[in-house]
N, C-alpha and C positions, 0 to 999 in steps of 0.2 A: 182708388189707391190714394193714400195719404201723401200730400205734398210736403216738401221739406219745411216750409214755414209753419204748417199746422203741427207737424211733429215736434219742431223746436219749441213752439208755444206750449205744447203738452209737457215737454221736459222741463221747461221753465216753471210751470205750475207745480210739477212734481218736486222740484227743488224747494219751492216755497212750502209745500205740504210737509216736507221733511223738517224744515226749520221749525214750523209751528208745532208739530208733534214732539220733536226732540225737546223743546223748551217746556212742554207740559209734563215731562217725565224725568228729566235729568237732575232737577234740583233736589229731589228726595234723597239721592245718594250722598249729597254733600251737607245734609242738615247739621251734623255735629260741628263740622268746620265753620259753616256759615254762622251758626249760633254763637260759637266762641268769638268769631271775628266781630260780630255785631253786638256782642255782650247781651245775648238773650238765650233762653233755653232752647235746645234743639227742637222741642215740640212746637215752638212758636214759628219755626220756619214752614210748618204746614200751611200757614196763612199765605205764604209767598206762592205756593202751588195753587191753593184754592182761589186766590184773587185772580190769577191768570185764567183758570178754568171757568170761574163764574163769569168773567168778562166775555170770554168766548161764547158761552151759552147765551148770555143776555143779548149780545149784539149781532150774532149771526143772522137772526131773522130780519134785521134791517138791511142786510147786504143786497138783497134783491131790489128793494125800492131805491136804494142809493145808486145802484148800477143803472136802473132805468132813468133816474133823475139826472145824474151827472155824467154818465157814460162809463163804459168799461175801462178805458185807458186811464182816465183821470183817477177813478177809485182805486184801481189796481196799483198804479204808481204811488199814490198817496199811502196806501196800506203798506207797501214795501218800505217806504221811507220811514213811516211811523214805527214799524216793527224794528227796523235796524237801529234808528236813533235811540229808541227807548231801551234797546239791548245795551247800548253804550252807557246810558244812564243807570241801568241796573248794575253794570260792572263798577261804576264809580260811586255807588251808594255807600253812605257811611252809617246809616241807621236802618232799623227794620221798617220804620214808617216810610222813609224814602224808597226803599226797595219795593214795598208793597204798592205804593202809588205808581211807580214806574212799571211794575208788572201789570197793573190795570191798563196803562197806556199801551203796553206791549200786546196785551190780550185784545185791545181794540183794533190794533193793526192786523193781528192774526185773524180776527173775526171777519174782516173785509177781504183779506188776501186770498185765502184758498177757495171759499165758496164762489167768489167772483171769477177767479181764474178757471175753476172747474166748469162753470156754466159757459164761460168764454170759449173753451175748446170743444165742448160738446154741442153747443148751439149751432155752430157753423159747420158741423161734420155731417157727412152722409151716414145714414143709419148703419150701413154695413161696415163703416170705419170706426164706429163707436167702441167696439171691443178693444181694438188696438190702441186707440187714444186713451181709454180708461186704464188699460194695463200700464201705460207709461206713467200715469198720475198716481195709481194706487200703491204700487209696491214700495216707493221710497217712504210713504207714510207708515207702512208696516214695519219698515226697518228701524225707524226712530225709537219706538218703545223697547225694541230688542237691543239696540246698540247703546241706549242710554245707561244701563247699569255698568257696562264695561267702560264706556267713555267717562262717565261720572267717577267711577272708581279710579281710573288712571289720572284724571285731573286732580281729584282730591288727594291722591297719594303722592303725585310727583309735581304738582303745580298749585296755584292758588285757585279757589273756587270761582273767582271773578272771570276766569277763562271760559267758564261755561256760557257766559254771555258774550264775551269778546269774540268767540268763534263765529258769531252771527255777522260780525262787521264785514269781513271779506265776502261772505256768502250773500249778504243783503246788498252790498255795493254791486256785485256782479249781476245779481238778479235785476236790480234797478236799471243798470246800463243795458242789459239784454232786452228787458221789457220796453224801455224807451225807444229802442231801435226796432223791435219786432212788432209791437202792437200799434196798429194805426187807429186813429180816432174814428169812431163809428159815425155814420151819418145820422142826423136827427130823425127820430122815429115819431110814433104817435104821441099825443099829449099824455103826460104821466098823471095819473089821478093823485089827489092829495094824500099825504101820509095818513095811514090808519092809526091815529094816536091811541085809541082804545086797544087796538091789537098790539101795539108796542108795549103799552103799560101792562096788559094782562099776560101776554106771551113772555115778555122779557122777565118780569118779576117771577112768574111761575117757573121758568127755566132756571132763574137764579136761585130760587128756593129749593128746587130739585137738586141742583149742584151743591148747594150748601148742606142739604140733607146727606148727600153722598159723602161730603167732607166729614160731617159729624160721625157717620157710620165708620169711616176709615180711621178715625182717631181712636186709639185704644182707651178703654175706660170711660167713654162718653155715656152719661146716663141716658136711659131710654126716653125720658120725658121730653127733653129738648128735641130729640130725634123725631118723636111722634108729632110734636107741634110743628116742626119745620116740614115734615113729610105731609101732614094734613094740610098745611098752608099751600104747599106745592100742588097737591092734587086738586084743591079747591080752585086755585088760580088757573091751572091748566084746563080744568073742566069749563070754567067760565070763558077762558080764551077760545077753546074749541067751539063753544056755543056762539060766541061773537063772530069768529072767523067764518063760520058756516052761514051766518045770516046777513053779514054786511055785503054791500055791492062790490066794493073794491078793497078786499082784505089785505092785510100785511103778508099773509101766506094763504094761498088758496087750497084749503083742505079738500075741496071737491075733487082734486086730482087723485085722491085716494080711491076714487071709483074705478080707475084704471087698474085691472087685476095685477099686472106685472109690477107696476109701481108700488101697489099696496103690499105685494109679497116682499119686495125689496125693503120696504120700511119696517114691516113686522118681523119677518124672519131674519133680515139683516141686523136688526137691533139686538135680538137675542144673541146672534152670532158674534157681534161686536163686543157684547158684554163679556162673553167667555174669552174671546181673543185678547181683550185688554186685561183680563184678570190673570191669565196664566203667566205672562212675563213678569207680572208683579209678584206672584207667589213663588215662582221658581228661585229667584235670588234670595228671598227670605228663607226658603227651605235649605238652600245650600249654605247660607251663612249662619243662620240661627240654630238649625237642627243638626247640620253636618259639621259646623265650625270651620267652613272654608273661607278663604279670603275673598274680598270684593272682586279682585281681578280674576281669580280662578272661577268664581261663580259667574261673573260677567262673560268670561270667555265661553263657558258652556252654554249660557243662554244665547250667545251669539250664533250658535248652531241653528237656531230658529231662522235666522237671517239666511243661512245657507240654503235651507229648505225653500224659503221665499224665492231666492234667486234661481234655484234649480228648476222649479216648476214654471217659471215665467216664460221661457221660450216655447214651451209646449201648451200653455194655457189656451191661447187662441185657437190652436189646431184642435185641441180637445173639445173646445166649445163648438167649433164648426162641425166636428165629427159626431158628437153625442148630444148636444143641446144643453139647455140650462138645467132641466129637471134632474137628469141623472148625475150631472156634476155637482149640483147643490146637495143632493142626497149623499154622494160619495164624500164630499168635503165635510159635511156635518158628521158623518160616521167616523171619518178620519180624525176630526178634532175630538170627538167623544172617546175614541179608542186611545189616542195619545194622552189625553187629559187623565183618563183612568189609569194609564200606565205610570204617570207621574206619581200617583198615589202609592205605588209600591216601590218607589226608589228608596234606597238606603245609602249610607255613606260607603258601604262596601260594594255597591253596584259598580260594575266596570264602567269607566268613563266613556268607553266607546259605545256602550249600550245607551247611556244617558244621552250622548250626542246623537245617536241614531233616532231616539224618540223625539228629540228636539227638531231634527231635520224633517222627519215625516210630519210632525205637527206643524212646522212652518210651511211646508208645501200645502197641507190641507187648508190652513188659514188663508194663505195667499190665493189659492184657487177659489175658495168660497167667497172671499170678499171681492175679488175681481168679478165674479159672476153676479153677486148682489149689486155691485156698482153699475154694471153694464145693463142688467135687466131693468133697472129703474127707468132708463130712458128708451127702452125698446119700443114702447107703444105711445109715448108722450108726444103730442103734436108740437111742432116747432115753436108755435106762438106761446106755448105753456112751459117751455123749457126753464125759463127763469124761475117760475114758481116751484117747479119740480126740484131744481137744483138747490134752492133755498131751503125747502122743506127737508130734503134728504140730508143736507149738511147739518141742519139743526138737530134732527133726530140722531144722526151719527155721532155728533159731538156729545149729546146727552148720554147715549149708550156707552161711548168710550169712557166718559166720566164715571158712569155707574159701574164700570168693570172693576175698578179698585174697591169700591164700596161692596160689591158682590163678593169679591175675594176676601175682604175683611170680615163680613158677616159669616161667610162659610167657614173661615178660620176660627171665629169665635164659637160657632156651633160645633166645630170639630173638637174643641177642648173638652166639654162635658161628655160628648159621645166617645172620644178617645179614652177618657178616664174610665169609662164603663167597660172598655174592651180589655181582655186579658193580655198580659205582657206588653202594656202600652209603653212605647218609647217616646223620645222627644219629637219624633216626626209623625206621630200618630194623628195629631190634630191637622197637620197638613194633608195627610192621606185622606181623611174624611172630607176636608175642604175640596180637594181635587175631585173626589167622587161626586160631591154635590154639584160642582160646576159641570161635570160630565153629564149628569142628569139634566141640567138646564140646557145643555147644548142639544139634547134630543128634541127640545121644543122647535128648534130650527129645522131639524130633520123632518118633523111632523108637518111643518109648514111647506117644506119643499115637496113632500109627498102629495100635498093637495093641489099643486100646480098641474095644469093640463099638460099633456105630453109636448105640444108644440109651442108652449109659452116662450115668448121672446124671439121667435124665429125671424122677426123683421130685421134683426141686427146680425143674424148669422150669415156667413159667407159660404155658399155651397162649394164643395170641392172642385166642381167643374169651373166655376168662376175663378177660383184660386189658381188653377192650372193655366187658364187663359192669361191671367195677369202675369204669372211667372214667365210665360212664353213671350209676352209683350216686353217685359223688362229685359229679358235675355236678348231679344231682337234689337232693342234700343241701344244695348251696349255694343 
């Protein structure tokens, strides 16, 4: 049974996860207002988003070594402080250069904050408590990209864009105070090996190039030559990084942990799932605003229904996992995302709002259930002494996949234009319909990966119904 301190620590990390994800998505809504305020073109504000995401991708691999070297408490508190203070700096920025520089600092804080916190709560938990702990951490991160369009629309409509960063101040101050009281300094462990500088150079620059490629793909009208060059550089660096990490004695990230089947399934299938999950909340507001002509507040409110689905399935997620296991739930979640993404392709401005909301709710439930299962199964069979490497590698891959989601949505939308023009009676939303269908096909790759799992995969973290009933009786007796 999870004790109160462990549960509170998981909720603290969940709050930090929410802040990090929210700041990665909320800025896009305010690009016109920010551009006018800083005297630059709205398209230049894309650099503000990219600088943050690139910094996250580049520095997350370092989080594991820094934790081993300086301790969880010190790194986590420093990360919260850096993230919060840089948020204040972003709000006070008077030029694009200042804002980009401070977004890089903010990304550095975020890169240390969540991966370190996640390993902190998982490493000290009993295997059978991991599903409940992970469920506390995961769903706030799912809420942020869904809430961002509505929150960004409200802020830009009724307040100044700087409030998008100022809202982090009370949240960050509260998180720092709670963390300082809740997290104890860990005793000194074994000697930490020297930092793998080659691993840092190859992995970080490769991930940075990959994120930059995703940014170029997400920008409308970008020529294919720079995209191909950046993508080629990313693939080359990441291949060289993988070769180095597999050969060195004390790597920055231990790729050998991918030999664990359940962890490998989480990284491979979970990455594809993350790409689709990140792409859909990006495409839906564009569909509602550009094709249907709806306001930012109205479209944001409808996308918020995805959040309702996230919340609705959360109380049942762990019980479903204990009852059915990972393989059936991952298949069901993948098929649910495929079905609802396909349904989005057939939405029109005349579709009843209740039906659109229902599709969003079901899609939100499927994405929440799937991501919870992928996060939990990652740690099912990983030995305790390798949790740090598993957490670092998973956080790195997850961040890269989430960043690629917007790029995948943009590429699908670009492909949807020519395809839509070739279709009869093509309307303004036809390109979006094709894009949603392409994403639905991509989500089937996650279903195929789930089908390859053995039936009992991840059972080490499942809690049999008999054990659940006994613990319930014990809690009732204690009261």
